[in-house]
N, C-alpha and C positions, 0 to 999 in steps of 0.2 A: 651422085650416088646415094642413092638410100639406104638408111641402115634403121632395121629394128632393136630399139632395146627395150627388154624384156626386165619386170620386178613382180615378184610375187610376193602376196600376204595371205598369210591362213588365216585371220581372225578379223575380217574387214567390220568396220560398223557399216557399212554398206556397201552393196555388191556390185553397183556400177561407178561407184564413186568411192575407192575405199581408203584413199589416203586424206591425212591430213594435213595442210599445208605446214603445219610447225614439225611435221615427222618425214618431210621428204628424205630419202637416203641420199646419202653422200656419197657412197660408191659408183652406182651405176650414173648418179647425175654429173659427177665431175668428168666420167667418160664420155657421157653421150655431150656435155658442154665443151669439150675436147675436140670432139666430131666435128661440132658444128662451127668452132671457130677456125679448123683446118679447113671449111670447104665446103664439108659433106653434109647431107641433110638426115639427121637421127629424130626416129620417132621414137617416144615413149609408149609402150604398152605395158598395161597391170592387170595380172590374173590372178585367179583367187580359185581356190576348191568350187566356187560355184560357177565360174567360167565355162562357157562353151567353146571350149579348146580350138576343136575344128572349125566352126564356125567364125570364130572369131580371126585365127589365122588367115583363113580362105581370104575375107574380106580386105585383112589388110594388104596380103600380099599381091591378091588383085587389083587392087587399087594402087599402092606404091612401087610394087615390084622392086623389093630390096634385095639385094646381092650376098649383104652379112647380116645376121641376128647376133645382137652380144648378150649372152644372160648371165644371173650371177644368181648364186644361192649360197646359202648357209646350210649345215646338214639336214634341219628339220622343212625344207623346202627344198631338198634334191629331187626327192620323190616326184612333186608337181613340176617340176621344172623339166626333170627327166621327160614326164609325158609330152611336156610341150617339144621339146627337143626332136624327141619319137616323132611325132606330129609333122612337123616339119618336114621330118625328111626324110618320109614314107609320101609325101607328098609330094615335096619339090627337093629331088634330092640335090640339087645344083647350088643349092644355096647354101653359103657356108655358115658353121654354127659354132662359136666360141663360147666357153662357158668362163667364166672367174669368178670372183668373190671366195671368202674365207674358205669353203668346203673344199673347193679344187685347190688350194692354196695348201690347205693342210695336209689333203688326200691324194695327192697326184697321180698315183700310180692306180689308183681304183677310179678314179675320175675319168683319167684318159681311155682305158680300156672300154668305156660304155659308147657300143658302137655310133650313135646318134652326134655325139661331139666332134668336128672337124679338128680342133686343137682348146686347149684349156691355157689359161693366163696365171701364172704363180706369181703372185704379190702384185705392186702396184700395176695398172693397164692402160694410162693416157696415151703414153708411149707407143707403146705397142699396137694399142688398138688403131691407132691412128696411121703404123706404119703396114698391120695389114689390110686397110680399107686404100693404101696407096694402092699394094701389090693387087688387089683384089680390082680395083680399078682399072690396072692397067692391064689386066688380061695376064697375069703371069702364069705360066703353068706350071711350077712347080711353088706353091708360098713358101719360104723359108728363109731363115738367117734373121730370124727376130726375136731380141731378148727378152727372155721373161714367156714367152711361148713355147711349150710345146704342140707340136704339128704334126699331123697325120699323113703321111707319104704314100702316093700313090700305090709304090712297091707294098704296101703293108706297114713299112716302117715308122717309128716313132720319132722325128726330130726333136733332142729334148735342147733345147736353145739354155745358155747359160743365163744367170739372173742378171740384170742389169742392176746400175746404182737405186738405189732409193732416190725418189726426186727431192732431191736436195733444197730449190730454190721453189718453194708454194708460191710463193708471188707471181709466180710465172705463169700458174693455172689461170684460166679463164675464169670469172665468178662463175655460178652456177646460174643456167636461164632456167630461173624456176617457171616461164610462161608455159616448156614443154610439157610441166605438169597438171596444166589447166583442167584437161578433160578429166581428169584422174580425181581431182580434190571435192571434197564432200564440203568443207568449211574457206571458202575463199574469203569470205570475210574476219577470221580468225584474226584477232590481233597480237596474234605471237608470232614469231617464225622463229629461224636458228639458222646460225653459219657453221662453220669447219673452221677453228683459228690454228689448230694443231693434229698432227699426224703420230701417232707412234705413242709408247710409255715407255717409263723408267723403271716400272716394277714388272716384275717375274710372277706374278699370281699363277697356279698351276690348273685354275679353273681357265682363264683364259686364254684367247690365240694369240696374246702379243709376245708371249714366248717363243713361242714357234715363230711368228710372220717376222720378228728381228733377224732370225737367221738366214731367211731366204734371201737379203738380197746384202751387199756391200755398202759403206756409208753408215751417214747419221741416220739410225731409226728414228731419233724424237729430233721432231723439226714442228716451228713455227712458221706461223706467218707472219709478218710484221706488223705491229701495232696500225701504220697507215695505210696498209692495205687491209686488213681488216674494218678500218675506219670508214675506210672506201665503199666494200661492201655493204656495211651497216647503212651508209646513206645512200646508196643503190639500191636498195629495199625497201627502206623509208620513201625516196622520190618517186619510186613505182606502186607503194603501198600506204598512203598517207596516213590510215588510221592503225599504223600498228604502232605499240605501245608497249611492246616486249620483245628482247632476242637474246634467243638461247646461245650461249656463246659455249658449241660444241668443244669439249677437249677429254682425252682422259683424265686428267686433270689439270686444275690451272696453277696447283702448287707445284709444279716439276721445276720450275723456272723463275724463281722470285725475280731477278730482274726483269724478263720479259713480262710478268705479271705486274709488279710494280709500274711499268709503263705502259701498258696497255689501261691499268685500271686510271692511272692518272689522265691520260689521253679520255677516257670515256666520261670524265668527270667535267672536263673541260667542255666537251662536245655538249653533255647536258646545260652546261651551263648559259649556252647560247640558244636553247629550246623551251618555248613556252610549256610545254608539258615533259619533263624527263623520261626519255628511254628507259623503263625496269631491264635488265640484266637476269639472268641465270646461268648458273655452271657448275660442272663439277669439280669436288677436289677431294684430295687424299691425304688422310692425315698424316702428318708429322710436326715434328716439334719446333720447327722453325714458323710455323704460322700460328699456333698458339698464344699470341701477343696481340695486344692492344692495336699495334700498330697496324699489322696485317688488315684488321676487321675495321680499323676506322677508313682503310682505303677503298675495302669492300664498298663499305656503309656512302663514302664519297663518293662513289661511281655509280650509286643506284643499285648494287646487285642486292637485289632484296630476298634472294632464292639460294642455296646451292644444296646439291647432289654429295650423298657420303656413302661411298660405298664400304659400310663394316661389315656384311656378309653373315659374320656371326660374333655373339657375347663372349665364345670363348676363346681365350688367348690361345690354349693349345690348337683349336680347328685354326683359327686364324694364321697361326705361325708356323706349325707343324704340316698341316696338312694343305691350307690353301696359296701358302707363301706369302701374305700380305705384308703389308710394312711395318714395321715393329712400333707399336702404339698397344696403350693399355687400356683397360675400361675407363679409367681414371683420367687419362685424355680425351677419351671421346665424351666424358662428363663435361671435362672444361673447355672443350669445343662446342657444345649447346649451348654452356653458362654466357660463352663470350659471344655464339651469335643472339640469342635473344638480348642481350645488352645493348647492342646494336641494330637492332630491328630487323635481323636476316632468318629466314624462315630456313630449318634445315630438311632434310628428304632422308631418311635411310635405305640403303636397299639391305636386304636379307637373303640367305638363303637357306632354304630348310631340306634335309634330306643327304647332306653329304656323307661323303665316304668317310669312316672311321667316329661318324658323328652318334653321340647317344643321345636318351631323352635328357639325361643330366645337363652335356653339354646345348641341350636344345634349350633349356630353359634359362640357363645362362644365358643366352641370348633375350629370354623373355625377362629378367632380371635387369639388363642389361637396357633394353629399352627403356622401361618402365623408367629407372632412375635419372635415365637423360632426359626424357620426355620431348624427343625430337617433335615436329608441326606435324609430319608426315611420315608414314613405311611403307615400301613398297615389299613385298616377299613376293618368292619363287621358290618352286622345287627344285631342286638338281637336275640338270641335263646336262649330261655327260658328251660335250663337243667331240668329235672324231679328230685326234691328230695333236690332243692338249696332253699335257702330262698327268692332268687327275683322271682323265679318262683311261689312259694306259694304266693307272692304280687302281682304277676299278677294276680293268678287266683282270689284271693280274691277282685281285682280291677276290673274283669269282662272282663280284656284285653284278657282273652285268652280262644280259644273256646276247646272243651274235643277234638278234632280232628285235630289240628293244626298239629301234624307233616307230617299227610297223606296229607295237603294242601299244607305247607310251602317249599315241594322241597327241595334243597340243603342244606345243613346248614350252615349258616351265608351268604347267600346270598342272599335271598328273606325274607323281614318282616313277623315277628311273631305278631307284637302287631298292633293294631290299636288306636293311642292316641289319645286324645283330641287335636286340634291343631297340629298336627303332624301325619297326615293319613299313613297310608300304600304306598297309590300312592305319597307321596310328600317325605316318605323316602326314597322311589326305585329312585325318581328324584334324593334326594341329593346323593346318593349312585353313582349313575352315574355322576354325575356333579362335585362328589368332587375333585378329583386334579384340576379343572376348578377352583373350591373356592380358594385352597390352594396354586395353581400356576401361576393363571394367573398375568402375569405382570413378572414372576421371571422364568417360562420356556419357551423354545420356540413352538409357538402353535404347531406346527408338534407333539410335545411331548405330547402336552397334547390332543391332537385330539388321539393317538394312545390309551393313559388312558382312555378317554372314551368308544370308542371303546371296548375295553377291560370289563369295566364294564359291558354295557350293555350286552355284551357274557354272562357274569357271571349271569346276573341277570333273563337271560330266558334260560330255562333249555333246552329245545331245539334248541336252537342255541347253547346251550355248546356242546351238544351231537354231533353236525356236526362239531362243531369245533373240539373235542375231534377227531372223524373219521376221518376229514383232515388230523390232526398231523397223526396218524395212518397207514393213506395211503402214505402220504411222505416221513415216517420214511422207507417203505417199496421199494421205488423208487432209 
């Protein structure tokens, strides 16, 4: 049985090949790979706002005659994904359409009410989608009884099946079949790829979906693949792509289970000893007191981890702890982490959010001061985007900071302000986003570099200019 697996991206570098090989999405990839391992024939389709939806779907359906489409969406993509589902159902009403992903999981009642979805998946979908495919292939009259799925029945009722356990044995999942993405990759020779090493997060950050997702099923939410299983996939990636020299170890935070982290890092160190050119590794870390020591950084250094990402989010202790519910660390802890990283030649990237609920301009300048004091190697900043279903989204609504129609008005996700805060207006947030690198780098970087950052920020905050810039890149790529 042929199955279409649809992913969407709002701001691609290139329209026809919009995905970077090191940014292949894990959710839909694991679903498609599980389907393939079960004997089905999944095909990846990637849509952008520039895609001709009708033509693309017609060509695919007439060629492959799929009986099922699996779609995935976060909040900012639900409009595009809904238009795709609507087009399928209008012209091919007998094809079953399933929507999964974070938005459906966090907002199931709203999502299942959309007339073009036959079912939604709440939580993890690998097992549920394979069972759904089995029932469709057997031509079962009434698809039913599948854990994690809400299914529309012929009489108009919705069968809300119970949630199954979180998948406890991640080693039992197949390695991602990256070849399914070949038609959509614009940089097949990129020397970096990524693998997922764990699922779930122990933190309860109010702006993130994890604190809601953790409640959707039973069993352990924070799970790890075994280090040997991770190493097996690393070897598989390198075997198929000998030019690879860097691998992103994707985890919410490598520091959430230090016994696992130590075992994995020692294994990676030994793996690299047998290579003429060692593989570099990158990962995410969440600050806590247990990793602020030389022992942990020695392990990172010996494993050739040369870069780590830290979700600092705000330099204000009040915003981090009372609003965001981040783990308890001080600005002095952040500074010590950066000092240790420099000592062991590990690059540090900060993630920062601007325009958070209750944030004032004073809080924002605390963030600027923190970054200038710590001097990380790189900073990625975003304007706050309230994901429906999260605690911080509900707080924004309760405080009257968010209109019902903000998804239509806000434009590209995390590039335009969402909240009009007292003393920190949308206009001021936009100005600070544009001037961000000036604030943190003036006196530290050449003026030319700061000007380049500023021009890029202007392009990002004005969707029309962004589209023109993307068009320019596409034209240049053809020359």
